[in-house]
C-alpha positions as CSV (number, residue, x, y, z in Angstrom):
1,M,77.8,89.5,165.0
2,G,75.4,92.4,164.6
3,D,77.6,94.7,166.6
4,K,80.6,93.9,164.4
5,M,78.5,94.4,161.3
6,K,77.3,97.8,162.5
7,A,80.9,98.8,163.2
8,D,81.8,97.9,159.6
9,G,78.9,99.8,158.2
10,V,76.7,96.8,157.3
11,L,73.0,96.8,158.3
12,P,72.5,93.6,160.3
13,L,68.7,93.3,160.2
14,A,66.1,93.8,157.4
15,S,62.8,94.5,159.4
16,G,59.4,95.6,158.4
17,G,57.8,97.7,161.2
18,Q,54.3,96.5,160.7
19,P,52.5,95.2,163.9
20,W,52.2,91.7,162.9
21,Q,55.9,91.5,161.9
22,D,57.0,93.2,165.1
23,L,55.0,90.7,167.2
24,L,56.5,87.8,165.2
25,L,60.0,89.2,165.9
26,F,59.3,89.7,169.6
27,E,57.9,86.1,169.9
28,L,61.2,84.8,168.4
29,V,63.1,86.9,170.9
30,V,61.1,85.4,173.8
31,L,61.6,81.8,172.5
32,G,65.2,82.2,171.8
33,K,66.3,84.3,174.8
34,E,64.0,83.0,177.6
35,G,63.3,79.4,176.3
36,R,60.4,77.3,175.3
37,D,59.0,76.8,179.0
38,F,58.9,80.5,179.5
39,H,57.4,81.0,176.0
40,K,54.7,78.5,176.8
41,A,53.9,80.0,180.3
42,A,53.8,83.6,179.1
43,L,52.4,83.6,175.7
44,L,50.4,80.4,175.5
45,E,49.1,79.9,179.1
46,L,49.2,83.6,180.1
47,T,50.5,82.8,183.5
48,P,50.4,86.0,185.6
49,E,53.8,85.1,187.2
50,A,55.5,84.8,183.9
51,L,53.9,87.8,182.3
52,S,55.2,90.0,185.2
53,S,58.5,88.3,185.6
54,P,62.0,89.6,185.2
55,Q,62.3,87.3,182.3
56,M,59.6,89.2,180.4
57,V,61.4,92.5,181.2
58,D,64.6,90.9,179.9
59,A,62.7,89.8,176.7
60,F,61.7,93.5,176.0
61,N,65.2,94.7,176.7
62,T,66.6,92.1,174.2
63,Y,63.9,93.0,171.7
64,R,65.0,96.6,171.8
65,K,68.5,95.5,171.3
66,V,67.5,93.5,168.2
67,L,65.6,96.5,166.8
68,S,68.8,98.5,167.1
69,Y,70.2,96.4,164.3
70,A,67.5,97.6,161.9
71,D,67.4,100.8,159.9
72,P,65.3,103.7,161.0
73,N,63.0,103.6,158.0
74,R,61.5,100.3,158.8
75,A,58.1,101.6,159.8
76,N,55.2,100.1,157.7
77,R,57.7,98.2,155.4
78,D,56.1,95.1,153.9
79,W,57.9,91.9,154.6
80,N,58.7,91.1,151.0
81,L,60.5,94.5,150.7
82,A,62.6,93.6,153.8
83,T,63.3,90.3,152.1
84,A,64.5,92.2,149.0
85,M,66.9,94.1,151.2
86,V,68.6,90.9,151.9
87,I,68.4,89.6,148.3
88,N,70.0,92.9,147.1
89,G,72.7,92.9,149.7
90,D,71.4,95.9,151.7
91,A,71.1,93.9,154.8
92,A,72.5,90.7,156.2
93,F,69.6,88.9,158.0
94,Q,65.8,88.8,158.1
95,L,63.8,86.9,160.8
96,M,60.8,85.7,158.8
97,G,58.7,82.7,157.9
98,D,59.8,80.2,155.3
99,W,57.5,82.0,152.7
100,A,60.4,84.5,152.3
101,T,62.3,81.7,150.6
102,G,60.0,82.0,147.6
103,E,61.2,85.6,147.1
104,F,64.9,84.5,146.9
105,L,64.0,81.6,144.5
106,K,62.1,83.9,142.2
107,A,65.0,86.3,142.2
108,G,67.1,83.4,140.8
109,K,69.1,82.9,144.0
110,V,70.1,79.4,145.0
111,A,69.9,78.2,148.6
112,N,73.1,77.4,150.4
113,V,75.0,79.3,147.5
114,D,73.6,82.8,147.5
115,F,71.7,82.7,150.8
116,L,71.3,80.6,153.9
117,C,68.3,79.5,155.9
118,A,68.8,78.9,159.7
119,N,66.9,78.7,162.8
120,S,66.4,82.0,164.6
121,P,68.9,82.5,167.4
122,G,68.4,80.3,170.5
123,T,66.2,77.8,168.8
124,P,68.3,75.1,167.3
125,D,66.1,72.2,168.4
126,I,62.7,73.9,168.1
127,F,60.3,73.7,165.1
128,F,58.3,76.9,165.2
129,W,55.4,76.7,162.9
130,N,52.3,78.3,161.6
131,A,49.9,77.2,158.8
132,D,47.1,78.6,156.5
133,F,43.8,76.9,156.5
134,W,40.8,76.3,154.2
135,G,37.5,76.9,156.0
136,F,34.6,75.0,154.8
137,F,30.9,75.8,155.7
138,R,28.0,73.5,156.5
139,G,24.6,73.6,155.1
140,L,25.5,74.8,151.5
141,G,23.8,72.1,149.6
142,D,25.0,68.9,148.1
143,S,26.7,70.3,145.1
144,K,28.7,72.9,147.0
145,V,29.7,70.4,149.7
146,A,30.9,68.1,146.9
147,A,32.9,71.0,145.5
148,Q,34.5,71.7,148.9
149,K,35.5,68.1,149.2
150,R,37.0,68.2,145.7
151,L,39.0,71.4,146.6
152,A,40.3,69.6,149.7
153,E,41.3,66.6,147.6
154,V,43.1,68.7,145.1
155,T,44.9,70.8,147.7
156,L,46.2,67.8,149.6
157,D,47.2,65.8,146.5
158,K,50.9,64.9,146.9
159,T,51.9,66.4,143.6
160,V,50.1,69.6,144.3
161,Q,51.6,69.7,147.7
162,R,55.1,69.2,146.4
163,D,54.8,71.7,143.6
164,F,53.1,74.4,145.6
165,N,55.7,74.3,148.4
166,V,58.6,74.1,146.0
167,L,57.5,77.5,144.7
168,K,56.5,79.0,148.0
169,G,59.5,77.8,150.0
170,S,57.4,76.3,152.8
171,S,56.9,72.8,154.1
172,P,54.0,70.5,152.9
173,S,51.1,70.0,155.2
174,R,51.4,66.4,154.6
175,I,54.4,64.5,156.0
176,D,54.4,61.8,153.3
177,V,55.2,64.1,150.3
178,G,58.5,63.5,148.4
179,T,61.1,66.3,148.3
180,D,62.1,66.3,144.7
181,G,62.8,69.8,143.5
182,F,63.0,71.3,147.0
183,S,65.7,73.9,147.8
184,G,68.2,73.5,150.5
185,C,66.0,75.6,152.7
186,G,63.0,73.4,151.9
187,L,64.9,70.3,152.6
188,K,66.1,71.7,156.0
189,S,62.5,72.6,157.0
190,V,61.2,69.1,156.2
191,S,64.1,67.5,158.0
192,D,63.7,69.8,161.0
193,R,60.0,69.1,161.3
194,Q,60.6,65.3,161.2
195,A,63.1,65.6,164.0
196,A,60.8,67.9,166.0
197,L,57.9,65.5,165.6
198,K,59.9,62.7,167.1
199,A,61.2,64.9,169.8
200,G,57.9,66.5,170.7
201,A,59.4,70.0,170.0
202,M,56.7,71.5,167.7
203,I,55.6,75.0,168.9
204,G,52.8,76.9,167.2
205,S,53.3,80.5,166.6
206,F,51.3,82.7,169.0
207,A,52.0,85.7,166.7
208,Q,50.8,83.9,163.6
209,N,47.6,82.6,165.2
210,S,48.7,79.1,165.6
211,G,49.2,79.1,169.4
212,G,45.7,78.7,170.5
213,Q,45.0,82.2,171.7
214,P,42.0,84.2,170.5
215,P,42.6,87.4,168.4
216,E,41.8,89.7,171.3
217,V,44.7,88.3,173.3
218,R,47.0,88.5,170.5
219,G,45.9,92.0,169.9
220,V,46.9,93.2,173.4
221,F,50.5,91.9,172.8
222,E,50.7,93.2,169.3
223,D,49.6,96.8,170.4
224,V,52.1,96.9,173.2
225,V,55.0,95.4,171.3
226,N,54.4,97.7,168.4
227,R,54.2,100.8,170.6
228,F,57.3,99.7,172.5
229,G,59.3,99.3,169.2
230,N,58.3,102.8,168.0
231,D,58.7,104.6,171.3
232,P,62.3,104.6,172.6
233,K,61.1,106.3,175.8
234,M,58.8,103.4,176.9
235,K,60.6,101.3,179.4
236,P,60.4,97.5,179.4
237,E,58.7,97.5,182.8
238,E,56.1,99.8,181.5
239,A,55.5,97.5,178.5
240,V,55.1,94.5,180.8
241,Q,52.6,96.4,183.0
242,K,50.5,97.4,179.9
243,I,50.3,93.8,178.7
244,S,48.9,92.7,182.2
245,Q,46.6,95.6,182.2
246,G,45.3,94.9,178.7
247,L,44.7,91.2,179.4
248,K,42.8,92.0,182.6
249,A,40.6,94.5,180.7
250,L,39.5,91.7,178.2
């Protein structure tokens, strides 16, 4: 579809060339092109055989192909500006987290009418997730501990969870929250998560710090992926080698 769009003068992909966005896009390519078992072996378990395999080389080749569908001015573009390109009809697709839905809703767009939400290519039966977290500290005194607990209670209140996620476009952290007011995209997200929980198909995002790897490991991948995306002369084999070298140096 991307090739046909380019031939017709349509920009297929709205992309932000920031390191974290590049790594997220690369992870989606790995997951969709090489499959969940390879994703687990290479990015979550860091298996040497997977990291240096032909599949990893293939993932970088595919990633470069995907980047060819973006415009040359994508460097350092914020994610919401890339989202605006789709909202304004300047690009057809964006591969981004469900928080992008809030931008469409704020612009007065209606899900399943003005825009569509879909699984990234090759991941129809996978729920790929990340989450933000509150961090609470010990030893702050009774009054502050009580305030922390109150904040947790308010945050996890069913009504707050529903209202917040309706506006943000994301899924509630609780699975017992009603879906009144959710957009078509929000309803799809909730439904997909329920199905994935039953099927054991939940995958935490390595790129978004939900895959269980420390920041140093993520940093190695982020650096190489970003350099590869901005250097057309770097070969996939070289990128694969640099990742292995970087991990060994940790």
